[in-house]
N, CA, C and O atoms as a GROMACS GRO file, in nm:
protein
  564
    1MET      N    1   9.505  11.614   9.811
    1MET     CA    2   9.591  11.506   9.774
    1MET      C    3   9.680  11.550   9.655
    1MET      O    4   9.634  11.618   9.563
    2SER      N    5   9.808  11.510   9.661
    2SER     CA    6   9.898  11.548   9.554
    2SER      C    7   9.931  11.429   9.466
    2SER      O    8   9.935  11.316   9.514
    3ASP      N    9   9.956  11.452   9.338
    3ASP     CA   10  10.001  11.349   9.244
    3ASP      C   11  10.131  11.396   9.186
    3ASP      O   12  10.148  11.515   9.162
    4ILE      N   13  10.224  11.303   9.164
    4ILE     CA   14  10.354  11.330   9.113
    4ILE      C   15  10.379  11.229   8.998
    4ILE      O   16  10.362  11.108   9.015
    5GLY      N   17  10.419  11.282   8.884
    5GLY     CA   18  10.449  11.190   8.773
    5GLY      C   19  10.504  11.265   8.651
    5GLY      O   20  10.516  11.387   8.650
    6ILE      N   21  10.538  11.186   8.548
    6ILE     CA   22  10.586  11.241   8.424
    6ILE      C   23  10.469  11.264   8.328
    6ILE      O   24  10.382  11.178   8.311
    7ILE      N   25  10.469  11.379   8.267
    7ILE     CA   26  10.364  11.413   8.168
    7ILE      C   27  10.409  11.346   8.038
    7ILE      O   28  10.520  11.370   7.991
    8SER      N   29  10.324  11.263   7.980
    8SER     CA   30  10.353  11.196   7.855
    8SER      C   31  10.362  11.306   7.745
    8SER      O   32  10.287  11.403   7.744
    9PRO      N   33  10.457  11.287   7.653
    9PRO     CA   34  10.463  11.380   7.538
    9PRO      C   35  10.330  11.383   7.460
    9PRO      O   36  10.298  11.484   7.397
   10ASP      N   37  10.254  11.274   7.465
   10ASP     CA   38  10.126  11.267   7.398
   10ASP      C   39  10.023  11.360   7.461
   10ASP      O   40   9.924  11.396   7.396
   11CYS      N   41  10.045  11.400   7.584
   11CYS     CA   42   9.953  11.490   7.652
   11CYS      C   43  10.009  11.632   7.666
   11CYS      O   44   9.947  11.716   7.731
   12LEU      N   45  10.122  11.658   7.607
   12LEU     CA   46  10.185  11.784   7.628
   12LEU      C   47  10.110  11.905   7.583
   12LEU      O   48  10.118  12.010   7.647
   13ASP      N   49  10.035  11.893   7.470
   13ASP     CA   50   9.959  12.006   7.420
   13ASP      C   51   9.860  12.059   7.525
   13ASP      O   52   9.849  12.180   7.544
   14SER      N   53   9.790  11.968   7.592
   14SER     CA   54   9.693  12.014   7.690
   14SER      C   55   9.756  12.065   7.824
   14SER      O   56   9.700  12.151   7.892
   15ALA      N   57   9.867  12.011   7.856
   15ALA     CA   58   9.936  12.053   7.984
   15ALA      C   59  10.019  12.175   7.971
   15ALA      O   60  10.040  12.247   8.068
   16TRP      N   61  10.069  12.202   7.848
   16TRP     CA   62  10.169  12.306   7.827
   16TRP      C   63  10.127  12.449   7.875
   16TRP      O   64  10.210  12.519   7.933
   17PRO      N   65  10.003  12.492   7.853
   17PRO     CA   66   9.969  12.628   7.897
   17PRO      C   67   9.998  12.648   8.048
   17PRO      O   68  10.052  12.753   8.086
   18ASP      N   69   9.966  12.552   8.133
   18ASP     CA   70   9.993  12.565   8.273
   18ASP      C   71  10.142  12.553   8.304
   18ASP      O   72  10.193  12.622   8.392
   19VAL      N   73  10.210  12.468   8.232
   19VAL     CA   74  10.356  12.455   8.247
   19VAL      C   75  10.424  12.589   8.208
   19VAL      O   76  10.510  12.640   8.280
   20ALA      N   77  10.384  12.645   8.094
   20ALA     CA   78  10.444  12.769   8.047
   20ALA      C   79  10.420  12.884   8.144
   20ALA      O   80  10.504  12.973   8.158
   21GLU      N   81  10.304  12.882   8.212
   21GLU     CA   82  10.275  12.990   8.311
   21GLU      C   83  10.376  12.984   8.426
   21GLU      O   84  10.428  13.086   8.470
   22ILE      N   85  10.404  12.857   8.477
   22ILE     CA   86  10.504  12.841   8.582
   22ILE      C   87  10.642  12.882   8.536
   22ILE      O   88  10.718  12.943   8.611
   23ILE      N   89  10.676  12.848   8.408
   23ILE     CA   90  10.804  12.892   8.356
   23ILE      C   91  10.816  13.042   8.349
   23ILE      O   92  10.919  13.099   8.385
   24ARG      N   93  10.710  13.108   8.302
   24ARG     CA   94  10.708  13.253   8.297
   24ARG      C   95  10.722  13.316   8.436
   24ARG      O   96  10.796  13.413   8.454
   25ASP      N   97  10.648  13.257   8.536
   25ASP     CA   98  10.653  13.314   8.668
   25ASP      C   99  10.778  13.284   8.751
   25ASP      O  100  10.821  13.368   8.830
   26LYS      N  101  10.836  13.166   8.734
   26LYS     CA  102  10.946  13.118   8.821
   26LYS      C  103  11.073  13.088   8.750
   26LYS      O  104  11.173  13.057   8.814
   27GLY      N  105  11.073  13.097   8.616
   27GLY     CA  106  11.188  13.044   8.539
   27GLY      C  107  11.285  13.144   8.486
   27GLY      O  108  11.340  13.123   8.378
   28GLU      N  109  11.311  13.256   8.560
   28GLU     CA  110  11.402  13.354   8.513
   28GLU      C  111  11.540  13.295   8.475
   28GLU      O  112  11.594  13.324   8.369
   29GLU      N  113  11.594  13.213   8.564
   29GLU     CA  114  11.723  13.155   8.535
   29GLU      C  115  11.718  13.055   8.420
   29GLU      O  116  11.808  13.051   8.336
   30LEU      N  117  11.612  12.974   8.416
   30LEU     CA  118  11.591  12.876   8.308
   30LEU      C  119  11.586  12.951   8.171
   30LEU      O  120  11.646  12.908   8.072
   31LEU      N  121  11.514  13.062   8.170
   31LEU     CA  122  11.495  13.129   8.043
   31LEU      C  123  11.616  13.206   7.994
   31LEU      O  124  11.614  13.265   7.886
   32LYS      N  125  11.723  13.207   8.073
   32LYS     CA  126  11.849  13.266   8.028
   32LYS      C  127  11.925  13.168   7.933
   32LYS      O  128  12.013  13.209   7.858
   33THR      N  129  11.887  13.036   7.940
   33THR     CA  130  11.948  12.938   7.858
   33THR      C  131  11.857  12.864   7.764
   33THR      O  132  11.902  12.814   7.660
   34HIS      N  133  11.731  12.858   7.798
   34HIS     CA  134  11.632  12.777   7.720
   34HIS      C  135  11.517  12.870   7.684
   34HIS      O  136  11.478  12.959   7.760
   35SER      N  137  11.461  12.843   7.561
   35SER     CA  138  11.338  12.911   7.527
   35SER      C  139  11.222  12.815   7.559
   35SER      O  140  11.244  12.694   7.563
   36PRO      N  141  11.105  12.864   7.582
   36PRO     CA  142  10.992  12.774   7.602
   36PRO      C  143  10.971  12.682   7.483
   36PRO      O  144  10.936  12.566   7.503
   37GLN      N  145  10.992  12.729   7.362
   37GLN     CA  146  10.977  12.641   7.243
   37GLN      C  147  11.080  12.529   7.244
   37GLN      O  148  11.049  12.418   7.201
   38GLU      N  149  11.200  12.553   7.290
   38GLU     CA  150  11.304  12.456   7.296
   38GLU      C  151  11.265  12.350   7.397
   38GLU      O  152  11.277  12.230   7.371
   39LEU      N  153  11.217  12.397   7.516
   39LEU     CA  154  11.176  12.300   7.619
   39LEU      C  155  11.062  12.210   7.572
   39LEU      O  156  11.063  12.089   7.597
   40PHE      N  157  10.966  12.267   7.507
   40PHE     CA  158  10.848  12.194   7.450
   40PHE      C  159  10.900  12.088   7.353
   40PHE      O  160  10.863  11.971   7.363
   41ALA      N  161  10.988  12.131   7.258
   41ALA     CA  162  11.042  12.039   7.161
   41ALA      C  163  11.121  11.928   7.220
   41ALA      O  164  11.116  11.815   7.171
   42ASN      N  165  11.196  11.956   7.327
   42ASN     CA  166  11.275  11.850   7.390
   42ASN      C  167  11.191  11.750   7.466
   42ASN      O  168  11.227  11.633   7.475
   43VAL      N  169  11.080  11.794   7.521
   43VAL     CA  170  10.986  11.699   7.585
   43VAL      C  171  10.923  11.614   7.476
   43VAL      O  172  10.919  11.491   7.489
   44LEU      N  173  10.874  11.676   7.370
   44LEU     CA  174  10.812  11.604   7.259
   44LEU      C  175  10.904  11.498   7.200
   44LEU      O  176  10.860  11.388   7.167
   45ALA      N  177  11.034  11.534   7.187
   45ALA     CA  178  11.136  11.444   7.131
   45ALA      C  179  11.185  11.343   7.234
   45ALA      O  180  11.267  11.256   7.202
   46ARG      N  181  11.135  11.352   7.357
   46ARG     CA  182  11.173  11.263   7.467
   46ARG      C  183  11.322  11.281   7.509
   46ARG      O  184  11.385  11.189   7.562
   47ASN      N  185  11.375  11.402   7.482
   47ASN     CA  186  11.505  11.434   7.533
   47ASN      C  187  11.502  11.475   7.678
   47ASN      O  188  11.599  11.456   7.750
   48TYR      N  189  11.389  11.533   7.721
   48TYR     CA  190  11.360  11.569   7.856
   48TYR      C  191  11.235  11.496   7.906
   48TYR      O  192  11.141  11.475   7.829
   49ASP      N  193  11.235  11.457   8.031
   49ASP     CA  194  11.110  11.419   8.094
   49ASP      C  195  11.051  11.540   8.159
   49ASP      O  196  11.125  11.619   8.217
   50LEU      N  197  10.923  11.560   8.152
   50LEU     CA  198  10.854  11.672   8.215
   50LEU      C  199  10.780  11.617   8.333
   50LEU      O  200  10.679  11.549   8.316
   51TRP      N  201  10.829  11.644   8.454
   51TRP     CA  202  10.763  11.602   8.580
   51TRP      C  203  10.666  11.710   8.621
   51TRP      O  204  10.689  11.829   8.601
   52ALA      N  205  10.556  11.664   8.680
   52ALA     CA  206  10.453  11.753   8.730
   52ALA      C  207  10.405  11.710   8.867
   52ALA      O  208  10.392  11.591   8.894
   53VAL      N  209  10.378  11.806   8.952
   53VAL     CA  210  10.323  11.780   9.082
   53VAL      C  211  10.192  11.862   9.086
   53VAL      O  212  10.192  11.984   9.067
   54THR      N  213  10.082  11.791   9.112
   54THR     CA  214   9.953  11.859   9.115
   54THR      C  215   9.893  11.840   9.255
   54THR      O  216   9.920  11.741   9.324
   55GLU      N  217   9.813  11.935   9.295
   55GLU     CA  218   9.739  11.925   9.419
   55GLU      C  219   9.594  11.953   9.379
   55GLU      O  220   9.556  12.065   9.347
   56GLY      N  221   9.513  11.844   9.382
   56GLY     CA  222   9.377  11.855   9.328
   56GLY      C  223   9.391  11.878   9.181
   56GLY      O  224   9.461  11.803   9.112
   57ASP      N  225   9.327  11.978   9.131
   57ASP     CA  226   9.328  12.011   8.985
   57ASP      C  227   9.436  12.112   8.952
   57ASP      O  228   9.450  12.151   8.836
   58GLU      N  229   9.512  12.156   9.048
   58GLU     CA  230   9.609  12.266   9.030
   58GLU      C  231   9.752  12.217   9.011
   58GLU      O  232   9.803  12.139   9.091
   59LEU      N  233   9.816  12.262   8.906
   59LEU     CA  234   9.956  12.227   8.884
   59LEU      C  235  10.039  12.318   8.978
   59LEU      O  236  10.028  12.440   8.973
   60LYS      N  237  10.120  12.255   9.064
   60LYS     CA  238  10.198  12.329   9.164
   60LYS      C  239  10.348  12.336   9.126
   60LYS      O  240  10.410  12.441   9.140
   61LEU      N  241  10.402  12.228   9.079
   61LEU     CA  242  10.547  12.225   9.049
   61LEU      C  243  10.568  12.152   8.915
   61LEU      O  244  10.494  12.059   8.882
   62VAL      N  245  10.668  12.194   8.839
   62VAL     CA  246  10.712  12.123   8.720
   62VAL      C  247  10.862  12.113   8.719
   62VAL      O  248  10.930  12.198   8.776
   63GLY      N  249  10.913  12.013   8.656
   63GLY     CA  250  11.058  11.994   8.646
   63GLY      C  251  11.097  11.927   8.517
   63GLY      O  252  11.025  11.841   8.467
   64PHE      N  253  11.209  11.967   8.463
   64PHE     CA  254  11.263  11.908   8.342
   64PHE      C  255  11.385  11.824   8.377
   64PHE      O  256  11.479  11.873   8.440
   65CYS      N  257  11.384  11.699   8.336
   65CYS     CA  258  11.492  11.609   8.369
   65CYS      C  259  11.540  11.540   8.244
   65CYS      O  260  11.464  11.526   8.148
   66GLY      N  261  11.664  11.496   8.243
   66GLY     CA  262  11.718  11.425   8.128
   66GLY      C  263  11.822  11.327   8.162
   66GLY      O  264  11.884  11.337   8.268
   67TRP      N  265  11.847  11.230   8.076
   67TRP     CA  266  11.945  11.126   8.094
   67TRP      C  267  12.074  11.162   8.027
   67TRP      O  268  12.077  11.220   7.919
   68GLU      N  269  12.182  11.125   8.096
   68GLU     CA  270  12.315  11.129   8.040
   68GLU      C  271  12.371  10.989   8.043
   68GLU      O  272  12.396  10.934   8.150
   69GLU      N  273  12.390  10.930   7.927
   69GLU     CA  274  12.423  10.788   7.924
   69GLU      C  275  12.567  10.769   7.866
   69GLU      O  276  12.609  10.834   7.769
   70HIS      N  277  12.638  10.678   7.932
   70HIS     CA  278  12.778  10.644   7.896
   70HIS      C  279  12.788  10.494   7.889
   70HIS      O  280  12.691  10.424   7.915
   71ALA      N  281  12.906  10.444   7.853
   71ALA     CA  282  12.923  10.296   7.836
   71ALA      C  283  12.900  10.221   7.968
   71ALA      O  284  12.844  10.111   7.967
   72PHE      N  285  12.941  10.280   8.081
   72PHE     CA  286  12.931  10.204   8.209
   72PHE      C  287  12.837  10.264   8.313
   72PHE      O  288  12.809  10.200   8.414
   73LYS      N  289  12.790  10.382   8.291
   73LYS     CA  290  12.702  10.444   8.385
   73LYS      C  291  12.603  10.535   8.311
   73LYS      O  292  12.628  10.580   8.199
   74LYS      N  293  12.492  10.559   8.378
   74LYS     CA  294  12.404  10.666   8.327
   74LYS      C  295  12.352  10.744   8.447
   74LYS      O  296  12.325  10.689   8.553
   75ASN      N  297  12.338  10.874   8.426
   75ASN     CA  298  12.295  10.966   8.530
   75ASN      C  299  12.168  11.033   8.485
   75ASN      O  300  12.142  11.052   8.366
   76TYR      N  301  12.089  11.068   8.585
   76TYR     CA  302  11.961  11.140   8.567
   76TYR      C  303  11.976  11.278   8.621
   76TYR      O  304  12.006  11.296   8.739
   77HIS      N  305  11.956  11.376   8.538
   77HIS     CA  306  11.978  11.515   8.580
   77HIS      C  307  11.842  11.588   8.592
   77HIS      O  308  11.758  11.582   8.502
   78VAL      N  309  11.825  11.657   8.703
   78VAL     CA  310  11.712  11.748   8.716
   78VAL      C  311  11.766  11.882   8.676
   78VAL      O  312  11.844  11.945   8.747
   79VAL      N  313  11.722  11.924   8.554
   79VAL     CA  314  11.776  12.046   8.495
   79VAL      C  315  11.712  12.170   8.561
   79VAL      O  316  11.780  12.270   8.584
   80TRP      N  317  11.583  12.162   8.592
   80TRP     CA  318  11.518  12.277   8.652
   80TRP      C  319  11.389  12.234   8.715
   80TRP      O  320  11.322  12.144   8.665
   81VAL      N  321  11.353  12.296   8.825
   81VAL     CA  322  11.226  12.277   8.891
   81VAL      C  323  11.170  12.412   8.931
   81VAL      O  324  11.242  12.495   8.986
   82GLY      N  325  11.044  12.433   8.904
   82GLY     CA  326  10.976  12.562   8.939
   82GLY      C  327  10.835  12.538   8.984
   82GLY      O  328  10.772  12.438   8.951
   83GLY      N  329  10.786  12.634   9.062
   83GLY     CA  330  10.648  12.627   9.118
   83GLY      C  331  10.651  12.667   9.263
   83GLY      O  332  10.733  12.749   9.305
   84SER      N  333  10.564  12.608   9.340
   84SER     CA  334  10.555  12.642   9.483
   84SER      C  335  10.521  12.515   9.566
   84SER      O  336  10.460  12.420   9.517
   85GLY      N  337  10.563  12.520   9.690
   85GLY     CA  338  10.532  12.412   9.784
   85GLY      C  339  10.651  12.328   9.823
   85GLY      O  340  10.685  12.231   9.755
   86ILE      N  341  10.717  12.365   9.933
   86ILE     CA  342  10.834  12.292   9.979
   86ILE      C  343  10.804  12.148  10.018
   86ILE      O  344  10.884  12.059   9.990
   87LYS      N  345  10.688  12.125  10.081
   87LYS     CA  346  10.653  11.988  10.114
   87LYS      C  347  10.631  11.903   9.992
   87LYS      O  348  10.673  11.787   9.988
   88LEU      N  349  10.565  11.960   9.891
   88LEU     CA  350  10.547  11.889   9.767
   88LEU      C  351  10.682  11.862   9.696
   88LEU      O  352  10.700  11.757   9.635
   89LEU      N  353  10.770  11.954   9.705
   89LEU     CA  354  10.902  11.939   9.647
   89LEU      C  355  10.977  11.820   9.709
   89LEU      O  356  11.042  11.742   9.639
   90LYS      N  357  10.967  11.808   9.841
   90LYS     CA  358  11.033  11.696   9.915
   90LYS      C  359  10.973  11.564   9.866
   90LYS      O  360  11.048  11.469   9.843
   91LYS      N  361  10.845  11.554   9.850
   91LYS     CA  362  10.777  11.432   9.801
   91LYS      C  363  10.825  11.404   9.656
   91LYS      O  364  10.853  11.290   9.619
   92ALA      N  365  10.834  11.510   9.577
   92ALA     CA  366  10.876  11.490   9.436
   92ALA      C  367  11.019  11.441   9.428
   92ALA      O  368  11.049  11.355   9.345
   93VAL      N  369  11.107  11.493   9.510
   93VAL     CA  370  11.246  11.448   9.508
   93VAL      C  371  11.254  11.298   9.536
   93VAL      O  372  11.330  11.228   9.469
   94ALA      N  373  11.178  11.248   9.633
   94ALA     CA  374  11.181  11.107   9.661
   94ALA      C  375  11.128  11.027   9.544
   94ALA      O  376  11.184  10.922   9.512
   95LYS      N  377  11.023  11.072   9.478
   95LYS     CA  378  10.969  11.003   9.360
   95LYS      C  379  11.065  11.001   9.242
   95LYS      O  380  11.076  10.901   9.172
   96VAL      N  381  11.134  11.112   9.221
   96VAL     CA  382  11.231  11.118   9.110
   96VAL      C  383  11.348  11.029   9.139
   96VAL      O  384  11.400  10.963   9.049
   97GLU      N  385  11.392  11.025   9.267
   97GLU     CA  386  11.500  10.940   9.307
   97GLU      C  387  11.467  10.795   9.282
   97GLU      O  388  11.549  10.720   9.229
   98GLN      N  389  11.346  10.754   9.318
   98GLN     CA  390  11.305  10.617   9.301
   98GLN      C  391  11.300  10.587   9.151
   98GLN      O  392  11.346  10.481   9.108
   99TYR      N  393  11.247  10.674   9.074
   99TYR     CA  394  11.239  10.656   8.927
   99TYR      C  395  11.379  10.638   8.869
   99TYR      O  396  11.403  10.545   8.792
  100ALA      N  397  11.472  10.726   8.907
  100ALA     CA  398  11.609  10.718   8.857
  100ALA      C  399  11.674  10.587   8.893
  100ALA      O  400  11.741  10.526   8.810
  101CYS      N  401  11.656  10.543   9.015
  101CYS     CA  402  11.715  10.417   9.061
  101CYS      C  403  11.658  10.299   8.980
  101CYS      O  404  11.732  10.216   8.928
  102LEU      N  405  11.527  10.294   8.972
  102LEU     CA  406  11.458  10.182   8.904
  102LEU      C  407  11.486  10.178   8.752
  102LEU      O  408  11.464  10.076   8.687
  103HIS      N  409  11.534  10.288   8.700
  103HIS     CA  410  11.565  10.294   8.554
  103HIS      C  411  11.716  10.288   8.531
  103HIS      O  412  11.763  10.318   8.420
  104GLY      N  413  11.794  10.250   8.634
  104GLY     CA  414  11.932  10.221   8.616
  104GLY      C  415  12.032  10.336   8.632
  104GLY      O  416  12.148  10.326   8.591
  105ALA      N  417  11.985  10.445   8.694
  105ALA     CA  418  12.078  10.554   8.711
  105ALA      C  419  12.183  10.524   8.816
  105ALA      O  420  12.158  10.457   8.916
  106SER      N  421  12.301  10.574   8.790
  106SER     CA  422  12.414  10.567   8.891
  106SER      C  423  12.405  10.688   8.983
  106SER      O  424  12.435  10.679   9.102
  107GLU      N  425  12.364  10.799   8.927
  107GLU     CA  426  12.362  10.924   9.007
  107GLU      C  427  12.244  11.008   8.964
  107GLU      O  428  12.204  11.011   8.848
  108LEU      N  429  12.192  11.076   9.062
  108LEU     CA  430  12.081  11.176   9.040
  108LEU      C  431  12.139  11.310   9.073
  108LEU      O  432  12.189  11.329   9.183
  109THR      N  433  12.135  11.404   8.981
  109THR     CA  434  12.190  11.536   9.008
  109THR      C  435  12.083  11.644   8.993
  109THR      O  436  11.990  11.632   8.914
  110PHE      N  437  12.100  11.750   9.073
  110PHE     CA  438  12.011  11.864   9.068
  110PHE      C  439  12.100  11.985   9.036
  110PHE      O  440  12.202  12.008   9.102
  111CYS      N  441  12.063  12.061   8.937
  111CYS     CA  442  12.126  12.188   8.904
  111CYS      C  443  12.031  12.292   8.954
  111CYS      O  444  11.909  12.275   8.945
  112GLY      N  445  12.084  12.402   9.006
  112GLY     CA  446  11.996  12.504   9.049
  112GLY      C  447  12.061  12.602   9.148
  112GLY      O  448  12.183  12.616   9.159
  113ARG      N  449  11.971  12.667   9.217
  113ARG     CA  450  12.013  12.771   9.311
  113ARG      C  451  12.056  12.713   9.446
  113ARG      O  452  12.025  12.598   9.477
  114PHE      N  453  12.124  12.790   9.523
  114PHE     CA  454  12.172  12.747   9.652
  114PHE      C  455  12.060  12.718   9.759
  114PHE      O  456  12.085  12.654   9.861
  115GLY      N  457  11.943  12.766   9.732
  115GLY     CA  458  11.828  12.736   9.823
  115GLY      C  459  11.794  12.589   9.830
  115GLY      O  460  11.730  12.542   9.924
  116TRP      N  461  11.842  12.512   9.721
  116TRP     CA  462  11.820  12.370   9.719
  116TRP      C  463  11.888  12.303   9.839
  116TRP      O  464  11.846  12.196   9.881
  117ASP      N  465  11.990  12.362   9.892
  117ASP     CA  466  12.070  12.306   9.998
  117ASP      C  467  11.984  12.257  10.115
  117ASP      O  468  12.003  12.144  10.161
  118ARG      N  469  11.890  12.339  10.164
  118ARG     CA  470  11.814  12.303  10.281
  118ARG      C  471  11.715  12.186  10.251
  118ARG      O  472  11.668  12.120  10.343
  119VAL      N  473  11.683  12.163  10.126
  119VAL     CA  474  11.593  12.051  10.090
  119VAL      C  475  11.676  11.926  10.063
  119VAL      O  476  11.639  11.817  10.108
  120LEU      N  477  11.783  11.940   9.992
  120LEU     CA  478  11.855  11.821   9.946
  120LEU      C  479  11.956  11.763  10.043
  120LEU      O  480  11.975  11.641  10.044
  121LYS      N  481  12.021  11.844  10.125
  121LYS     CA  482  12.118  11.790  10.218
  121LYS      C  483  12.057  11.684  10.314
  121LYS      O  484  12.119  11.580  10.335
  122PRO      N  485  11.939  11.708  10.373
  122PRO     CA  486  11.883  11.610  10.460
  122PRO      C  487  11.846  11.478  10.393
  122PRO      O  488  11.828  11.375  10.458
  123LEU      N  489  11.837  11.485  10.256
  123LEU     CA  490  11.800  11.364  10.180
  123LEU      C  491  11.924  11.291  10.128
  123LEU      O  492  11.912  11.198  10.049
  124GLY      N  493  12.042  11.332  10.172
  124GLY     CA  494  12.164  11.260  10.136
  124GLY      C  495  12.241  11.315  10.021
  124GLY      O  496  12.342  11.256   9.981
  125PHE      N  497  12.196  11.430   9.963
  125PHE     CA  498  12.267  11.486   9.851
  125PHE      C  499  12.388  11.565   9.894
  125PHE      O  500  12.386  11.626  10.001
  126VAL      N  501  12.491  11.566   9.815
  126VAL     CA  502  12.614  11.637   9.846
  126VAL      C  503  12.638  11.742   9.740
  126VAL      O  504  12.642  11.710   9.621
  127PRO      N  505  12.653  11.872   9.782
  127PRO     CA  506  12.683  11.974   9.683
  127PRO      C  507  12.824  11.960   9.623
  127PRO      O  508  12.925  11.952   9.694
  128GLN      N  509  12.826  11.958   9.491
  128GLN     CA  510  12.953  11.946   9.416
  128GLN      C  511  12.947  12.041   9.298
  128GLN      O  512  12.974  12.001   9.184
  129GLY      N  513  12.912  12.166   9.324
  129GLY     CA  514  12.883  12.257   9.214
  129GLY      C  515  12.740  12.232   9.164
  129GLY      O  516  12.681  12.313   9.092
  130ARG      N  517  12.692  12.123   9.201
  130ARG     CA  518  12.556  12.083   9.178
  130ARG      C  519  12.530  11.983   9.291
  130ARG      O  520  12.624  11.947   9.362
  131TRP      N  521  12.408  11.939   9.311
  131TRP     CA  522  12.377  11.846   9.414
  131TRP      C  523  12.363  11.704   9.355
  131TRP      O  524  12.286  11.686   9.261
  132SER      N  525  12.433  11.608   9.407
  132SER     CA  526  12.429  11.476   9.346
  132SER      C  527  12.416  11.367   9.457
  132SER      O  528  12.452  11.388   9.573
  133LYS      N  529  12.366  11.255   9.417
  133LYS     CA  530  12.348  11.145   9.506
  133LYS      C  531  12.361  11.012   9.428
  133LYS      O  532  12.301  10.996   9.322
  134ASN      N  533  12.436  10.922   9.481
  134ASN     CA  534  12.446  10.788   9.420
  134ASN      C  535  12.314  10.716   9.443
  134ASN      O  536  12.266  10.708   9.556
  135VAL      N  537  12.256  10.665   9.338
  135VAL     CA  538  12.129  10.597   9.350
  135VAL      C  539  12.135  10.452   9.293
  135VAL      O  540  12.033  10.394   9.256
  136GLU      N  541  12.256  10.398   9.288
  136GLU     CA  542  12.272  10.263   9.240
  136GLU      C  543  12.201  10.163   9.329
  136GLU      O  544  12.158  10.058   9.283
  137THR      N  545  12.189  10.196   9.456
  137THR     CA  546  12.110  10.115   9.550
  137THR      C  547  11.988  10.192   9.589
  137THR      O  548  12.001  10.299   9.649
  138CYS      N  549  11.875  10.145   9.560
  138CYS     CA  550  11.749  10.220   9.589
  138CYS      C  551  11.729  10.237   9.737
  138CYS      O  552  11.758  10.148   9.817
  139TRP      N  553  11.680  10.353   9.771
  139TRP     CA  554  11.632  10.387   9.907
  139TRP      C  555  11.741  10.368  10.015
  139TRP      O  556  11.720  10.307  10.120
  140LYS      N  557  11.858  10.424   9.981
  140LYS     CA  558  11.970  10.413  10.070
  140LYS      C  559  11.967  10.510  10.188
  140LYS      O  560  12.032  10.485  10.289
  141HIS      N  561  11.894  10.622  10.177
  141HIS     CA  562  11.891  10.723  10.281
  141HIS      C  563  11.795  10.689  10.388
  141HIS      O  564  11.779  10.764  10.484
   0.00000   0.00000   0.00000
């Protein structure tokens, strides 16, 4: 059974070693712009949400997300996702989409590699240099 959710900054110290391992193994692109220390600090400061997908006791996927807020709209950005398990990724996308909608996002965007295309297009996302989806109305797809 898999669990999907946001790791509380209060629990970050205990979760970080496993998160850091996934970043080291899968985060080559991420590490071109972010240091692990910067990511840790941004989660602690609540600038990023740290999403985790576990299967049993094993951490399978992690993702860093953040809000972009303006006067009339706010968007939720998935900055990076790493780990393994395409089926788990599809479940996680649905959960993140629901979270974004319920918290008032106008748009959910994914930044990343072109391999996202085969996962996100069937879920209603449109590539625009990034993949985005209007989520003002929950569960539209």
